[in-house]
N, C-alpha and C positions, 0 to 999 in steps of 0.2 A: 522742649524747654529744659533748662538746666537750673538747679537750685545750689547756691553756694552758701555755706555758713562760714562767715568771716569772724575769726575770734582772735583775741589777744592771748598770748601765753599758752604753753602746752598744758595738757591735762595730765596730772601726775597721780590721780586716783584710779587704781586698777579697775574697780568695778564700774566706774563711769566709762573708761575706755572700753571695757567688754561690752557694755550696753551700746555704745556708739557703734562698735563693729558690728554688733547683731543687727541693729536697725539699718545700717548702710548695706549689709548684706541682704536684708529683706527688700530694701527699696530698689535694688538693682533691677527687679522685674517690672517697675513702674515708671521710674524717672531717674535721670542722672542726678546724683546729689554728690557734693564734694565739700569737704571741711578744709578750709585753708586757714592755717595757723600763722599768725604774726608772731614772731619772737618777742619775747619779753624785752622791755627796754634795759639796756645794760646800765648797771650802777643805779637802778631805780630806787634803792634804799636811801640814796643821797639826794633825792629829789623831793620837793613838796608834791602834794597831790595835784595842784594845778599845773606844775611843771611836768609831771608825768602825763597828765591828760593831753597836754600840748605835744608832747613827743609822740604819743600814741596817735594823736590826730594826723600827723604827717604819714605815719605808716599806714594807717586805715585809708586816707584819701589816695595815697599811691597805689594802694591795692584794688580799688575801685574803678571799673572803666565807665566811661561816660554814658554808654548805653544800658547799663545795668539798672534794673528797678530795685532800689535799696529799701529794705525794711529794717529799721532800727529797733532792737529790743530795748525798751525803756520802761522804767516803772510808772512813767507818766503817760505812757502810749495808751492807745485804744485796747480795751479788752475785748475778747471775742471767744466764742465757744468753738469746739472742734469742728462742728458743722460749718460755722462761718469761715473758719480757716481753710476748710476743704473748698468752699465755695470761692474764696479768694485765689487759691491755688488753680482751681479749674478755670476761673475767669482768666487768669493770666496765661494759662495754656491756650485757651481758646482765641485770646486776642493776639496771639503770635509773639508774645514777650519771649525773648531769647534767653535771658537770665534773671533770676530773682536772688538778690544777695540778702540774707539775713545777717546783720551786723550785731555782734556781741562784744561790747566794750570791756574794758579792764575793770579791776576792783572799784575804782573810783568814778567810773562812769565815762562819758564822752564829752567832747567839747560842743559848743554851739555850732561850730562849722560842720561837724558830723551830723548833728541834728537837722541843720538847713540843707545838707546834701541828701538826706533821706526822703524818700517819696512819701513814706508814711512811718509812724512809730507804733509799735504793738507792744502791750504789756502781757506777759504770760500769766500774771497773777498779781493780786495785791500783796502776796507774800513776797519776801525777798529771798532770792536763791543765789548761790555763789555763781561766778561767772563760768565755773567749770560745770556745775550740776545743770545749768540751763541749757548746755549743749545737748545733754542727753534727753532732757524734757523736749527740747525743740525738735530733735530728730525723731522722737517718738511720735510727736504731734504731726510731723510731715508724713510719717508712715501711716498714722491714723487718717489723715486727710486722704491719702491716696486710696486707702481701702474704702472710705466713705464714697469718693468719687466713683469707684468700680462697683459700689453696692455689695461689698464683701462684708462678712459677719464679725469683723474685728470690733467695730464700734457698736455699742448697745445704747438705745435711747430709752 
């Protein structure tokens, strides 16, 4: 199985990029994980939030294949523990799912069309994180999930 993190806009915070690189390196021994960045919409400062969300919708939908299992990160999504996330990942691996795509929208969220395309929605916390920071948090949680699945001592209960 492959996990793709699909996100709008590049990360320009050095420590976030360093953390992402570290966890991508760690994950190589467990599972293929790829981060796919969709370029920021040009002239976005001249657009209203709804217009920007609409433009990002087109880019996100074009990046999703029809057979991908899509998990949208959304503040109104289902919350889960790290163990529950590991059970989700393991279940997808066992069921033969080829690709799970975690979608991280832009600063203003995503359109209803993206929410409808998602197979499920997941909330990482009741706290609000920047769309750049959530990438690092998500990739660390994917790494944590893999160590839980393997029974390794990274996660403590």
